[in-house]
KOLLUMKOL-938158 format. One record per residue (C-alpha): residue number from 0; residue in three letters; x, y, z. Coordinates in Angstrom, 2 decimals. Layout:
% residues N
@nr NUM | rest ALA | u X | v Y | w Z
...
END
This chain:
% residues 339
@nr 0 | rest UNK | u -0.36 | v -0.15 | w 0.28
@nr 1 | rest UNK | u 3.12 | v 2.47 | w 1.23
@nr 2 | rest UNK | u 4.41 | v 1.76 | w -2.65
@nr 3 | rest UNK | u 1.56 | v 2.29 | w -4.59
@nr 4 | rest UNK | u 0.94 | v 5.41 | w -2.50
@nr 5 | rest UNK | u 4.79 | v 6.84 | w -3.01
@nr 6 | rest UNK | u 4.05 | v 5.40 | w -7.05
@nr 7 | rest UNK | u 0.96 | v 7.93 | w -7.05
@nr 8 | rest UNK | u 2.48 | v 10.43 | w -5.81
@nr 9 | rest UNK | u 5.56 | v 10.47 | w -7.45
@nr 10 | rest UNK | u 3.13 | v 10.36 | w -11.12
@nr 11 | rest UNK | u 1.33 | v 13.16 | w -9.70
@nr 12 | rest UNK | u 4.69 | v 15.40 | w -9.39
@nr 13 | rest UNK | u 5.76 | v 13.90 | w -12.73
@nr 14 | rest UNK | u 2.69 | v 15.63 | w -14.30
@nr 15 | rest UNK | u 3.34 | v 18.82 | w -12.40
@nr 16 | rest UNK | u 7.14 | v 19.09 | w -13.68
@nr 17 | rest UNK | u 6.33 | v 17.99 | w -16.93
@nr 18 | rest UNK | u 3.69 | v 21.00 | w -17.16
@nr 19 | rest UNK | u 5.78 | v 23.51 | w -15.65
@nr 20 | rest UNK | u 8.55 | v 22.83 | w -17.70
@nr 21 | rest UNK | u 6.70 | v 22.75 | w -20.37
@nr 22 | rest UNK | u 5.57 | v 26.61 | w -19.72
@nr 23 | rest UNK | u 8.99 | v 27.41 | w -19.01
@nr 24 | rest UNK | u 10.40 | v 25.85 | w -22.27
@nr 25 | rest UNK | u 7.64 | v 28.04 | w -24.56
@nr 26 | rest UNK | u 8.61 | v 31.20 | w -22.28
@nr 27 | rest UNK | u 12.15 | v 30.87 | w -23.35
@nr 28 | rest UNK | u 11.06 | v 29.93 | w -27.04
@nr 29 | rest UNK | u 9.39 | v 33.13 | w -27.22
@nr 30 | rest UNK | u 12.54 | v 35.21 | w -26.67
@nr 31 | rest UNK | u 14.89 | v 33.50 | w -28.29
@nr 32 | rest UNK | u 15.91 | v 33.66 | w -32.01
@nr 33 | rest UNK | u 17.74 | v 35.78 | w -35.03
@nr 34 | rest UNK | u 15.36 | v 38.65 | w -33.42
@nr 35 | rest UNK | u 16.40 | v 38.44 | w -29.46
@nr 36 | rest UNK | u 13.22 | v 40.42 | w -27.19
@nr 37 | rest UNK | u 13.05 | v 41.12 | w -23.10
@nr 38 | rest UNK | u 9.38 | v 39.90 | w -22.16
@nr 39 | rest UNK | u 8.57 | v 43.71 | w -21.89
@nr 40 | rest UNK | u 8.63 | v 43.89 | w -25.65
@nr 41 | rest UNK | u 6.61 | v 40.30 | w -25.86
@nr 42 | rest UNK | u 3.06 | v 42.08 | w -25.83
@nr 43 | rest UNK | u 4.37 | v 44.97 | w -28.71
@nr 44 | rest UNK | u 6.68 | v 43.00 | w -31.22
@nr 45 | rest UNK | u 5.16 | v 41.57 | w -34.49
@nr 46 | rest UNK | u 8.00 | v 39.31 | w -34.98
@nr 47 | rest UNK | u 6.18 | v 37.33 | w -31.75
@nr 48 | rest UNK | u 2.67 | v 37.15 | w -32.81
@nr 49 | rest UNK | u 2.96 | v 36.76 | w -36.46
@nr 50 | rest UNK | u 5.89 | v 33.91 | w -36.20
@nr 51 | rest UNK | u 7.71 | v 32.92 | w -33.08
@nr 52 | rest UNK | u 3.69 | v 32.13 | w -31.48
@nr 53 | rest UNK | u 2.27 | v 30.14 | w -34.17
@nr 54 | rest UNK | u 5.60 | v 28.09 | w -34.68
@nr 55 | rest UNK | u 6.03 | v 27.53 | w -31.11
@nr 56 | rest UNK | u 2.06 | v 26.44 | w -31.20
@nr 57 | rest UNK | u 2.53 | v 24.21 | w -33.64
@nr 58 | rest UNK | u 5.78 | v 22.51 | w -32.38
@nr 59 | rest UNK | u 3.51 | v 21.84 | w -28.92
@nr 60 | rest UNK | u 0.62 | v 20.45 | w -30.87
@nr 61 | rest UNK | u 2.62 | v 18.01 | w -33.13
@nr 62 | rest UNK | u 5.24 | v 17.02 | w -30.93
@nr 63 | rest UNK | u 2.25 | v 16.34 | w -28.51
@nr 64 | rest UNK | u 0.64 | v 14.20 | w -31.49
@nr 65 | rest UNK | u 3.66 | v 12.80 | w -32.10
@nr 66 | rest UNK | u 4.14 | v 11.58 | w -28.67
@nr 67 | rest UNK | u 0.57 | v 9.71 | w -28.05
@nr 68 | rest UNK | u 0.83 | v 8.29 | w -31.35
@nr 69 | rest UNK | u 3.92 | v 6.60 | w -30.19
@nr 70 | rest UNK | u 2.42 | v 5.39 | w -26.57
@nr 71 | rest UNK | u -0.88 | v 3.52 | w -28.09
@nr 72 | rest UNK | u 1.21 | v 1.87 | w -30.61
@nr 73 | rest UNK | u 3.81 | v 0.60 | w -28.62
@nr 74 | rest UNK | u 0.81 | v -0.55 | w -26.26
@nr 75 | rest UNK | u -1.41 | v -2.47 | w -29.12
@nr 76 | rest UNK | u 1.45 | v -3.94 | w -30.43
@nr 77 | rest UNK | u 3.67 | v -4.68 | w -27.19
@nr 78 | rest UNK | u 6.48 | v -3.06 | w -29.09
@nr 79 | rest UNK | u 8.93 | v -0.01 | w -27.54
@nr 80 | rest UNK | u 10.24 | v -0.02 | w -31.16
@nr 81 | rest UNK | u 6.96 | v 1.14 | w -32.47
@nr 82 | rest UNK | u 6.08 | v 4.39 | w -33.57
@nr 83 | rest UNK | u 4.85 | v 6.77 | w -36.53
@nr 84 | rest UNK | u 8.37 | v 6.97 | w -37.55
@nr 85 | rest UNK | u 9.41 | v 3.32 | w -37.39
@nr 86 | rest UNK | u 6.20 | v 1.96 | w -38.71
@nr 87 | rest UNK | u 6.25 | v 3.92 | w -42.22
@nr 88 | rest UNK | u 4.27 | v 6.12 | w -41.53
@nr 89 | rest UNK | u 6.62 | v 9.25 | w -41.76
@nr 90 | rest UNK | u 7.97 | v 8.01 | w -44.83
@nr 91 | rest UNK | u 4.22 | v 7.45 | w -46.93
@nr 92 | rest UNK | u 3.78 | v 11.37 | w -46.05
@nr 93 | rest UNK | u 7.08 | v 11.75 | w -47.93
@nr 94 | rest UNK | u 6.48 | v 9.89 | w -50.85
@nr 95 | rest UNK | u 2.96 | v 11.94 | w -50.96
@nr 96 | rest UNK | u 4.69 | v 15.52 | w -50.54
@nr 97 | rest UNK | u 7.32 | v 14.63 | w -53.38
@nr 98 | rest UNK | u 4.59 | v 13.60 | w -55.32
@nr 99 | rest UNK | u 2.63 | v 16.95 | w -55.28
@nr 100 | rest UNK | u 6.20 | v 19.15 | w -55.54
@nr 101 | rest UNK | u 7.20 | v 17.48 | w -58.75
@nr 102 | rest UNK | u 4.39 | v 17.02 | w -60.59
@nr 103 | rest UNK | u 1.78 | v 19.29 | w -59.12
@nr 104 | rest UNK | u 4.52 | v 22.07 | w -58.45
@nr 105 | rest UNK | u 3.09 | v 23.12 | w -55.04
@nr 106 | rest UNK | u 6.44 | v 24.11 | w -53.73
@nr 107 | rest UNK | u 9.36 | v 25.64 | w -54.68
@nr 108 | rest UNK | u 13.19 | v 26.24 | w -52.80
@nr 109 | rest UNK | u 13.57 | v 29.24 | w -50.61
@nr 110 | rest UNK | u 16.31 | v 31.13 | w -52.75
@nr 111 | rest UNK | u 16.51 | v 33.99 | w -50.05
@nr 112 | rest UNK | u 17.99 | v 31.95 | w -46.91
@nr 113 | rest UNK | u 18.35 | v 28.91 | w -44.98
@nr 114 | rest UNK | u 14.60 | v 28.83 | w -44.28
@nr 115 | rest UNK | u 13.87 | v 25.57 | w -46.82
@nr 116 | rest UNK | u 10.52 | v 25.36 | w -49.07
@nr 117 | rest UNK | u 7.86 | v 27.92 | w -50.29
@nr 118 | rest UNK | u 4.97 | v 26.02 | w -50.60
@nr 119 | rest UNK | u 2.23 | v 27.55 | w -52.63
@nr 120 | rest UNK | u -0.44 | v 25.45 | w -52.21
@nr 121 | rest UNK | u 0.04 | v 24.02 | w -48.55
@nr 122 | rest UNK | u -3.35 | v 21.98 | w -48.44
@nr 123 | rest UNK | u -2.60 | v 20.30 | w -51.92
@nr 124 | rest UNK | u 0.81 | v 19.20 | w -50.10
@nr 125 | rest UNK | u -0.73 | v 18.51 | w -46.83
@nr 126 | rest UNK | u -3.82 | v 16.14 | w -48.60
@nr 127 | rest UNK | u -1.10 | v 14.04 | w -50.82
@nr 128 | rest UNK | u 1.12 | v 13.84 | w -47.87
@nr 129 | rest UNK | u -2.13 | v 12.72 | w -45.56
@nr 130 | rest UNK | u -3.22 | v 10.40 | w -48.28
@nr 131 | rest UNK | u 0.12 | v 8.39 | w -48.78
@nr 132 | rest UNK | u 0.61 | v 7.92 | w -44.74
@nr 133 | rest UNK | u -2.44 | v 6.41 | w -44.32
@nr 134 | rest UNK | u -2.04 | v 4.02 | w -46.96
@nr 135 | rest UNK | u 1.00 | v 2.52 | w -44.89
@nr 136 | rest UNK | u -1.45 | v 2.04 | w -42.29
@nr 137 | rest UNK | u -4.17 | v 0.61 | w -44.10
@nr 138 | rest UNK | u -1.57 | v -2.46 | w -45.88
@nr 139 | rest UNK | u -0.37 | v -3.11 | w -42.53
@nr 140 | rest UNK | u -3.68 | v -3.82 | w -40.87
@nr 141 | rest UNK | u -5.05 | v -5.17 | w -44.19
@nr 142 | rest UNK | u -2.54 | v -7.81 | w -43.91
@nr 143 | rest UNK | u -3.27 | v -8.29 | w -40.15
@nr 144 | rest UNK | u -6.46 | v -8.75 | w -40.93
@nr 145 | rest UNK | u -6.47 | v -10.92 | w -43.64
@nr 146 | rest UNK | u -3.26 | v -12.78 | w -42.75
@nr 147 | rest UNK | u -3.83 | v -12.97 | w -38.85
@nr 148 | rest UNK | u 0.12 | v -11.57 | w -39.03
@nr 149 | rest UNK | u 1.39 | v -10.87 | w -34.77
@nr 150 | rest UNK | u 1.79 | v -7.51 | w -33.70
@nr 151 | rest UNK | u 5.61 | v -8.08 | w -34.04
@nr 152 | rest UNK | u 5.25 | v -8.79 | w -37.47
@nr 153 | rest UNK | u 3.26 | v -5.31 | w -38.10
@nr 154 | rest UNK | u 6.75 | v -4.10 | w -37.06
@nr 155 | rest UNK | u 8.54 | v -5.44 | w -40.11
@nr 156 | rest UNK | u 5.22 | v -4.91 | w -42.65
@nr 157 | rest UNK | u 5.82 | v -1.44 | w -41.28
@nr 158 | rest UNK | u 9.61 | v -1.06 | w -42.09
@nr 159 | rest UNK | u 8.95 | v -2.70 | w -45.49
@nr 160 | rest UNK | u 6.84 | v 0.00 | w -46.50
@nr 161 | rest UNK | u 8.81 | v 2.83 | w -45.22
@nr 162 | rest UNK | u 11.59 | v 0.91 | w -47.40
@nr 163 | rest UNK | u 9.51 | v 0.73 | w -50.48
@nr 164 | rest UNK | u 7.94 | v 4.58 | w -49.87
@nr 165 | rest UNK | u 11.85 | v 5.61 | w -49.89
@nr 166 | rest UNK | u 12.98 | v 3.95 | w -52.49
@nr 167 | rest UNK | u 9.61 | v 5.75 | w -54.74
@nr 168 | rest UNK | u 10.69 | v 9.04 | w -53.58
@nr 169 | rest UNK | u 13.95 | v 8.22 | w -54.81
@nr 170 | rest UNK | u 13.10 | v 7.32 | w -57.81
@nr 171 | rest UNK | u 10.73 | v 10.34 | w -58.13
@nr 172 | rest UNK | u 14.12 | v 12.55 | w -57.69
@nr 173 | rest UNK | u 15.92 | v 11.05 | w -60.07
@nr 174 | rest UNK | u 14.16 | v 12.11 | w -62.80
@nr 175 | rest UNK | u 12.58 | v 15.63 | w -61.28
@nr 176 | rest UNK | u 14.72 | v 19.03 | w -61.92
@nr 177 | rest UNK | u 17.13 | v 19.81 | w -59.16
@nr 178 | rest UNK | u 14.87 | v 22.81 | w -57.45
@nr 179 | rest UNK | u 12.05 | v 20.82 | w -57.10
@nr 180 | rest UNK | u 14.43 | v 17.76 | w -55.75
@nr 181 | rest UNK | u 15.92 | v 20.48 | w -53.41
@nr 182 | rest UNK | u 12.35 | v 21.42 | w -52.31
@nr 183 | rest UNK | u 11.60 | v 17.51 | w -51.67
@nr 184 | rest UNK | u 14.31 | v 17.41 | w -49.32
@nr 185 | rest UNK | u 14.43 | v 20.70 | w -47.91
@nr 186 | rest UNK | u 10.03 | v 19.35 | w -46.67
@nr 187 | rest UNK | u 12.05 | v 16.16 | w -45.45
@nr 188 | rest UNK | u 13.64 | v 17.93 | w -42.61
@nr 189 | rest UNK | u 11.12 | v 19.29 | w -41.16
@nr 190 | rest UNK | u 9.84 | v 22.29 | w -40.21
@nr 191 | rest UNK | u 6.82 | v 23.37 | w -37.62
@nr 192 | rest UNK | u 7.52 | v 26.69 | w -38.50
@nr 193 | rest UNK | u 5.02 | v 26.38 | w -41.73
@nr 194 | rest UNK | u 1.88 | v 26.31 | w -40.51
@nr 195 | rest UNK | u -1.20 | v 28.85 | w -40.05
@nr 196 | rest UNK | u -3.54 | v 29.52 | w -37.26
@nr 197 | rest UNK | u -5.67 | v 27.83 | w -39.42
@nr 198 | rest UNK | u -4.12 | v 25.08 | w -40.14
@nr 199 | rest UNK | u -3.04 | v 24.96 | w -36.28
@nr 200 | rest UNK | u -6.65 | v 25.36 | w -35.29
@nr 201 | rest UNK | u -7.63 | v 22.31 | w -37.34
@nr 202 | rest UNK | u -4.45 | v 20.02 | w -35.35
@nr 203 | rest UNK | u -5.88 | v 21.38 | w -32.18
@nr 204 | rest UNK | u -9.26 | v 20.12 | w -33.08
@nr 205 | rest UNK | u -7.75 | v 16.70 | w -34.48
@nr 206 | rest UNK | u -5.62 | v 15.99 | w -31.41
@nr 207 | rest UNK | u -8.45 | v 16.86 | w -29.36
@nr 208 | rest UNK | u -10.95 | v 14.42 | w -30.42
@nr 209 | rest UNK | u -8.20 | v 11.61 | w -30.68
@nr 210 | rest UNK | u -6.47 | v 12.73 | w -27.49
@nr 211 | rest UNK | u -10.14 | v 12.71 | w -25.82
@nr 212 | rest UNK | u -11.21 | v 8.93 | w -26.95
@nr 213 | rest UNK | u -7.67 | v 7.99 | w -25.66
@nr 214 | rest UNK | u -8.13 | v 9.55 | w -22.03
@nr 215 | rest UNK | u -11.63 | v 7.74 | w -22.45
@nr 216 | rest UNK | u -10.28 | v 4.20 | w -23.42
@nr 217 | rest UNK | u -7.37 | v 3.82 | w -20.79
@nr 218 | rest UNK | u -8.33 | v 1.37 | w -19.18
@nr 219 | rest UNK | u -8.30 | v -0.52 | w -22.75
@nr 220 | rest UNK | u -5.04 | v 0.51 | w -23.00
@nr 221 | rest UNK | u -4.49 | v -0.85 | w -20.10
@nr 222 | rest UNK | u -5.87 | v -4.10 | w -20.24
@nr 223 | rest UNK | u -3.78 | v -4.48 | w -23.66
@nr 224 | rest UNK | u -0.45 | v -4.71 | w -21.54
@nr 225 | rest UNK | u -1.50 | v -8.26 | w -20.31
@nr 226 | rest UNK | u -1.74 | v -9.76 | w -23.86
@nr 227 | rest UNK | u -4.73 | v -10.66 | w -25.80
@nr 228 | rest UNK | u -5.69 | v -13.06 | w -23.83
@nr 229 | rest UNK | u -5.88 | v -11.30 | w -20.94
@nr 230 | rest UNK | u -8.07 | v -8.72 | w -22.51
@nr 231 | rest UNK | u -10.43 | v -11.00 | w -23.82
@nr 232 | rest UNK | u -11.66 | v -12.71 | w -20.12
@nr 233 | rest UNK | u -11.67 | v -8.83 | w -19.23
@nr 234 | rest UNK | u -14.31 | v -8.34 | w -22.24
@nr 235 | rest UNK | u -12.82 | v -6.84 | w -24.99
@nr 236 | rest UNK | u -12.04 | v -7.23 | w -28.62
@nr 237 | rest UNK | u -8.38 | v -7.05 | w -28.72
@nr 238 | rest UNK | u -7.78 | v -7.50 | w -32.66
@nr 239 | rest UNK | u -10.71 | v -5.03 | w -33.46
@nr 240 | rest UNK | u -9.75 | v -2.52 | w -30.32
@nr 241 | rest UNK | u -6.09 | v -2.62 | w -32.40
@nr 242 | rest UNK | u -7.74 | v -1.80 | w -35.15
@nr 243 | rest UNK | u -8.72 | v 1.11 | w -34.04
@nr 244 | rest UNK | u -6.21 | v 2.70 | w -32.03
@nr 245 | rest UNK | u -3.76 | v 1.91 | w -34.95
@nr 246 | rest UNK | u -6.43 | v 3.74 | w -37.73
@nr 247 | rest UNK | u -6.69 | v 7.16 | w -34.71
@nr 248 | rest UNK | u -3.14 | v 6.82 | w -33.76
@nr 249 | rest UNK | u -2.07 | v 6.78 | w -37.35
@nr 250 | rest UNK | u -4.70 | v 9.98 | w -38.42
@nr 251 | rest UNK | u -3.00 | v 11.76 | w -35.57
@nr 252 | rest UNK | u 0.35 | v 11.04 | w -36.97
@nr 253 | rest UNK | u -0.84 | v 11.72 | w -40.62
@nr 254 | rest UNK | u -2.16 | v 15.07 | w -40.03
@nr 255 | rest UNK | u 1.02 | v 16.12 | w -37.87
@nr 256 | rest UNK | u 3.73 | v 14.90 | w -40.30
@nr 257 | rest UNK | u 1.30 | v 16.31 | w -43.67
@nr 258 | rest UNK | u 1.81 | v 19.80 | w -42.01
@nr 259 | rest UNK | u 5.18 | v 19.67 | w -40.37
@nr 260 | rest UNK | u 7.08 | v 17.47 | w -42.63
@nr 261 | rest UNK | u 9.13 | v 14.23 | w -41.25
@nr 262 | rest UNK | u 9.92 | v 14.49 | w -37.50
@nr 263 | rest UNK | u 11.44 | v 11.29 | w -36.51
@nr 264 | rest UNK | u 11.36 | v 9.58 | w -33.26
@nr 265 | rest UNK | u 9.72 | v 12.07 | w -30.96
@nr 266 | rest UNK | u 6.88 | v 8.89 | w -30.53
@nr 267 | rest UNK | u 9.77 | v 6.97 | w -29.24
@nr 268 | rest UNK | u 11.80 | v 9.22 | w -27.14
@nr 269 | rest UNK | u 8.56 | v 10.79 | w -25.58
@nr 270 | rest UNK | u 6.39 | v 7.53 | w -23.96
@nr 271 | rest UNK | u 9.86 | v 5.43 | w -23.19
@nr 272 | rest UNK | u 11.09 | v 7.95 | w -21.13
@nr 273 | rest UNK | u 7.39 | v 8.62 | w -19.47
@nr 274 | rest UNK | u 7.34 | v 4.64 | w -19.37
@nr 275 | rest UNK | u 10.76 | v 4.52 | w -17.59
@nr 276 | rest UNK | u 9.89 | v 7.20 | w -14.66
@nr 277 | rest UNK | u 6.10 | v 5.77 | w -13.43
@nr 278 | rest UNK | u 5.57 | v 2.80 | w -15.27
@nr 279 | rest UNK | u 3.16 | v 1.79 | w -18.23
@nr 280 | rest UNK | u 0.20 | v 2.76 | w -16.62
@nr 281 | rest UNK | u -2.25 | v 4.46 | w -19.34
@nr 282 | rest UNK | u -3.93 | v 6.48 | w -17.09
@nr 283 | rest UNK | u -0.77 | v 8.25 | w -16.63
@nr 284 | rest UNK | u 1.05 | v 6.95 | w -20.09
@nr 285 | rest UNK | u -1.41 | v 8.59 | w -22.52
@nr 286 | rest UNK | u -1.36 | v 12.56 | w -21.12
@nr 287 | rest UNK | u 2.39 | v 12.83 | w -19.92
@nr 288 | rest UNK | u 3.42 | v 10.92 | w -23.14
@nr 289 | rest UNK | u 1.77 | v 13.94 | w -25.18
@nr 290 | rest UNK | u 3.00 | v 16.63 | w -23.00
@nr 291 | rest UNK | u 6.40 | v 14.83 | w -22.60
@nr 292 | rest UNK | u 6.41 | v 14.73 | w -26.75
@nr 293 | rest UNK | u 5.41 | v 18.52 | w -26.91
@nr 294 | rest UNK | u 8.20 | v 19.56 | w -24.69
@nr 295 | rest UNK | u 11.09 | v 17.33 | w -26.83
@nr 296 | rest UNK | u 9.57 | v 19.00 | w -29.78
@nr 297 | rest UNK | u 9.44 | v 22.27 | w -28.68
@nr 298 | rest UNK | u 13.07 | v 22.09 | w -26.72
@nr 299 | rest UNK | u 14.43 | v 20.96 | w -30.28
@nr 300 | rest UNK | u 12.79 | v 23.54 | w -32.58
@nr 301 | rest UNK | u 14.52 | v 26.13 | w -30.14
@nr 302 | rest UNK | u 17.84 | v 24.65 | w -30.01
@nr 303 | rest UNK | u 17.71 | v 24.50 | w -33.87
@nr 304 | rest UNK | u 16.60 | v 28.39 | w -34.49
@nr 305 | rest UNK | u 19.15 | v 29.15 | w -32.00
@nr 306 | rest UNK | u 22.44 | v 26.95 | w -31.54
@nr 307 | rest UNK | u 23.76 | v 28.57 | w -35.38
@nr 308 | rest UNK | u 21.32 | v 31.83 | w -35.70
@nr 309 | rest UNK | u 20.23 | v 33.60 | w -37.60
@nr 310 | rest UNK | u 20.89 | v 29.95 | w -39.58
@nr 311 | rest UNK | u 17.84 | v 27.64 | w -38.96
@nr 312 | rest UNK | u 18.35 | v 23.46 | w -38.54
@nr 313 | rest UNK | u 15.08 | v 21.93 | w -39.66
@nr 314 | rest UNK | u 13.61 | v 20.58 | w -35.87
@nr 315 | rest UNK | u 14.02 | v 16.94 | w -37.95
@nr 316 | rest UNK | u 17.61 | v 16.56 | w -37.79
@nr 317 | rest UNK | u 17.81 | v 17.52 | w -34.38
@nr 318 | rest UNK | u 15.46 | v 14.89 | w -33.19
@nr 319 | rest UNK | u 17.07 | v 12.42 | w -35.08
@nr 320 | rest UNK | u 20.45 | v 13.20 | w -33.39
@nr 321 | rest UNK | u 18.66 | v 12.55 | w -30.22
@nr 322 | rest UNK | u 16.11 | v 9.78 | w -31.17
@nr 323 | rest UNK | u 19.16 | v 7.46 | w -33.10
@nr 324 | rest UNK | u 20.70 | v 6.82 | w -30.04
@nr 325 | rest UNK | u 17.84 | v 5.83 | w -28.08
@nr 326 | rest UNK | u 16.82 | v 3.64 | w -30.64
@nr 327 | rest UNK | u 19.78 | v 1.62 | w -30.39
@nr 328 | rest UNK | u 19.76 | v 2.53 | w -26.75
@nr 329 | rest UNK | u 16.54 | v 0.17 | w -27.19
@nr 330 | rest UNK | u 17.79 | v -2.49 | w -29.72
@nr 331 | rest UNK | u 21.01 | v -3.53 | w -27.36
@nr 332 | rest UNK | u 19.15 | v -3.97 | w -24.70
@nr 333 | rest UNK | u 16.52 | v -6.00 | w -26.27
@nr 334 | rest UNK | u 13.40 | v -4.68 | w -24.23
@nr 335 | rest UNK | u 10.40 | v -6.76 | w -23.66
@nr 336 | rest UNK | u 7.49 | v -4.52 | w -23.70
@nr 337 | rest UNK | u 6.19 | v -4.57 | w -20.51
@nr 338 | rest UNK | u 3.94 | v -2.53 | w -17.79
END
């Protein structure tokens, strides 16, 4: 009993800590950049309200999306390596973006600085990225339904789909004009500064709906931790629930990726760190994975904006430097999924 009370206290403390760190990180991010401002200048600065606040809000939303996706995917697939990036969702989105940029001409290289890509029609590009990211998930779920493959095999199917879309993207680049190839490459780096308030609002609505669903289904997620037989004994249909979770999580990841580009490993890092700190209880892991994902992405973007200012390192590069050691650590440790 005392151990449980101590664990609950530690879990609540982690929530408060993440909330405070998120607020502090946002305040620091607002002030730091190529054009530094004091807190007194904050309310009067056009740079802040038109550029940094949307960028920070987008980073928080996309990070929360990816953190939540990784957490629930790892649960239903019972694999700590599961995430939107490792399952091929991001590669499918990159292929869709390449198709839109090369064949429809919706993007071009920004020649005025190291700011990436100018997108003439962001909704067309986002639609293509969204569609092909969902294609990856539908293929994996179809295989699972027709062939009854194991959750572990679904990870391998995701790796195969990722390789396929990467090869298809390179094939498109091989025959494209140099400027369009550069635009595709810059888009795949990932950039949370692309979204406007309309797109941020859309992401917020979708995140709110999907997050609410997973909060309401937190006990079902906990039941899945014990395996399919345990879930069945508790009155849950594991196969149907797994499909629902994967579709909703992939929808969330696809929306984030389609507006922000390829941002890898956030969905791997955030849930794993939360699990190390407080265990795998999804009453806490669902909200805390979102909070930590938001914090990781915001800090990564702030580092990318300031480390060689005024030039900007795309946030996808920063998160990859963070994520690769984490991925290798999990592989070397040979960790089995556990609560």
